[in-house]
Structure formats: C-alpha cells, structure tokens
N, C-alpha and C positions, 0 to 999 in steps of 0.2 A: 120430153121437155122437162118434166119434173127432175129428171136425172141431171140434165144440163144445168138447170137452175140450182139444184142442190150442189152440183160440182162447183159452179161459180161461187155460190155462197160459201162453200167450204174453203175455196181458194181465197176469197176475200177475208174470211175469218182468220185464216192462217196468216195472211199478210198483216191484218190488223193486230193480231196477237204478237207477231214479230216486231212490228213498229212499237207497240206498247212496251214490249220487253226491252227494246233498245232505248226507248224514252225513259223507262224506269232506271235502267242501268246508267244512262247519261245523267239523270237527276241525282242518283246515289253518288256517282263519280263526282259530279259538280259539288255536292254537299261535302264529300270527303276532301276534295281539293280546297274548298273554301275553309273547312275546319283546319286543314293542314296549313294553309296560307295564313290564317289568323294566328295559329301557334307560332309559325315561323316569324310573323311580324312581331309577336309578343317577345320571342327570343331575341330578335334583332334589336328591339327597343331596350330590352334588359341589358344586353351586351354593349349597346351604345351608351347607356347610362353608366355602366361599369367603366367603360373606357373614358367617358367624360369625367367621372369622379376621380379616376386615376390620373388623368392629365391636369386636372385643376384642383390641387389640394386646397383644403380649407385652412384658414389661418389658425383655427383651433387645433386642427390636426398637426399642423406644422409646429405649433407651440408645444403640444403634448409630446411630439416626437423629439423636439429639442430638449425638453425636460427629462425625458426618458434617457436620451443619449448622455446628458450631463450626469444623471444619477448613476448610470452604468460606468461612465468614465471616473467618477468620484470613487465608486466601489472598487474599481480595478486599481486605482492609485493607492487606496487604503490597503488592499490585499498585497500590493507590491511592497509597500512600506513594512507591513507585518512580516512578509516573507524575508525581507532584508534583515529585519531585527532578529528573526528566528535563526537565520544563517549566522549572524554575528554571535548570537548566544551559543549556537552549536559549535562554532569555531573556538570560542573561549572555553567551553566545556571540554572539547577535544584536547586543547593545549593543556588544560588542567589535568586531564587524564594522563597525558604523556608525562607530565611532571611527576605525578603520583607514582606512575609505573617506574620512572627513573629512580625515584627515592626508594621504592621497594627493592629494586635490584641492588642499589647501593647498600641498603640496610642488610640485605641478604648476604652480599659479599662480605660485609664487615663482620656479620655474625659467624659466617663460615671461617673467616680468618681468626676470629676470637676463639672459636672451638678448636681450630687447628693448633693455635698457640697454647691453649689450655691443655690440650692432649699432650703436646710435647713436654710441657712443664710436668704434667702428671707422670708421663712415662719416665722422665728423668728422675723425678722424686722416687718413683717405685724402684727404679734401677739403683738409685743411691741407697735406699732402705734395704734392698736385697743384698747389696754389696756390704752394707754395714752389718747386716745379720750374719752374712758369711764370715766377715772379718772377726766379728765378736765370737763366733763359734770356734774359729781357729785360735783366737786369743784366749778364749776361756769362756766360761759361762758368765752371762751378764747378771747383774742384780735382777731380782725378780721384778722390781718396780720399773727398771729400765727396759726389761724385756717386754713387759706388758705395754708400756708406752710406745715402744717401737712397733709392736704388733698392731696396736690400735691405730697408729699413724699409717701403717701399711694398709690396713683394712679400709680406712677412710679414703686414702688415696686411690686404692683399687676401685672402691664404690664410685668415687667421683669420676674416674676414668670410664667406667662402664656406663654411668649415666650420661656422660658427655658423648660417648660413642653412640648410645641409643638415640639421643636427641639429634645428633648430627646426621645419623642414618635416617631418622624420621623426616628431617628437613629435605633430604635429597630425594 
C-alpha cells in the first residue's frame, strides 16, 4: 500500500510539476507578448505621429521652406548672372588674343620682308663694290685713300649682310 500511495503521489507530483512548468511558460510568454505588444504600439504611435506631421505641415515650416527656396533661387540667379559676365569677359579676351596674334603675324611678315629687301640691297652693294674693285684693278691702282674707303665700305656692307642673315635665321 505504501508503494501504491507513493506511486500515486509521484504521479501527482509529476502532473503538478508539469502544470506548473506550463503555467510558468505561459506567464513568461504572456509577459513577452505584452512587452512586444507595448513596443509595437509605441512604434505604431511614433509612425502615426510621423505620418501626421508629414501630412499636416505647420505654417512655420511652410514659411521656412519658402524662404529657403527663395534664397536658393536668388543664389542660382546670381550665379547665372556671374557666369554670363565671365563668359562675356572670356569672349572679349579671346577676341583680343586673336587680334594680338594677327598683329604679331603681320609684324613678323613685315620684318621678314624688310630683312629680305635689306639683304638684296646689301648683296647688290657688295656685288657693285666687288665689281668696282675689279674694274679699278684692271684700270690701274686706286689712290690709297680711295682704296681704303672702298675696302671699308665693302667690310661694313659684308658685316651688315652677315648680321642681317644671322638675325633673319634666328627669327626663323
């Protein structure tokens, strides 16, 4: 009999322990569900407030947004005017640069033509002096003063021609 009572007591203890375990789990689960539900409600309230704030803008917010938009628009217009002024200035400078380039090319062509003309004159003068010297040798000796003057003139002409050629070659 003691064994039967002990067995029944053990069975009842096991059932009681199982019920208590289920009850504890149920309470923990209820507490977790309640905590989660509170958090979910809080989140829902937050997002509802956000949505309400988004849908119903305040007058101060609208005024601030309008002022900001106006200031951005003003700044963009100012930047546009400044950009147009800079473009006009750049165009004027480009035109001025083209004019200076044209003048430089014209000046260079003029100098080249002057050097060419000067070289022709010097070549002709040297040829004339050489011919004069040859003629005077065939004719007879020149006076020493005439001879020195002709040599000096020939030397100066030859130096001028050499200088002109050097300068002209340096420019090319």
